N, C-alpha and C positions, 0 to 999 in steps of 0.2 A: 592386161595382165603381163604381157611380154615386156612392156616398158618398166615394170616393177621388179622383174626377175633379179637383176643385180642388187637392187635395194633389199629385197627379201633375203637373198643369199648372204649379204653382208650383215644384215640384222642378226641372223642366226649365228654367224661366225662370231660377231662381236659379243653377243650375249653369252655364248659358250666360253669365250676367252675371259670375259669379265668375271664369270662364275669361277673359272679356274684361278684367276688372280686372287679372288677373295679367299679361296681355299688355301692357296699358298701363303697368303697373309696370316690366316688363322693358324697354319702349321708352322709359322715363322721359318719358312723354307729358305735355305741358302741359295735357291735358284729364283727367288722372287724378283730380283732385278731384271733377269732375262725375260721372265714372263711379262713384267710391267712394260718393258721396252716394246715387246710385240703387241701388247695391249694398246699402247699409244698409237702405233701404226695402224692397227685394225680399227680402232675407235675413230681416228681421223678419217680413214677411208670411208667408214660408214657414215660419219657426219657429212662428208662431202657429197656422197651419193644421195642420202636422204634429203639433204638441203636442196637438191635439184627439183624436188617434188613439192607442190604447193599444198598437199594434203596436210591437215592439222597434225595428224599423228606422225607424219614424216618430219615436220618441223620440230615437234617435241622430241622425237628420237634424235634428230641431228643435234639439238641442244644438249641432251643428256650425254651423247657420245663426246661432244666437245668437253663437257665438264669432267667426264671420266678420263679422257686423254690428259687433261691438265692435272688431275689428281695422280694418275700413274706417272706422269712426267716428274712431279714433285717427289715421288717415291724413289726414282732412280737418280735424282740429283745429288 
């Protein structure tokens, strides 16, 4: 369990931030770009950490995080 601690921590942070980004999109917030920039960073960190683990769920999470980071990156471009 100790080896998964950072992975789990980043999963929770990433999910929370993605949820927040979705809310800001729905509200058409003027602060959406700042939230999306942070979302890119956290999603990339989560993808990197999850990608270190060979568990199927970790690999699926890493892929989802990469896709989310790319989508958020397009939002701020």
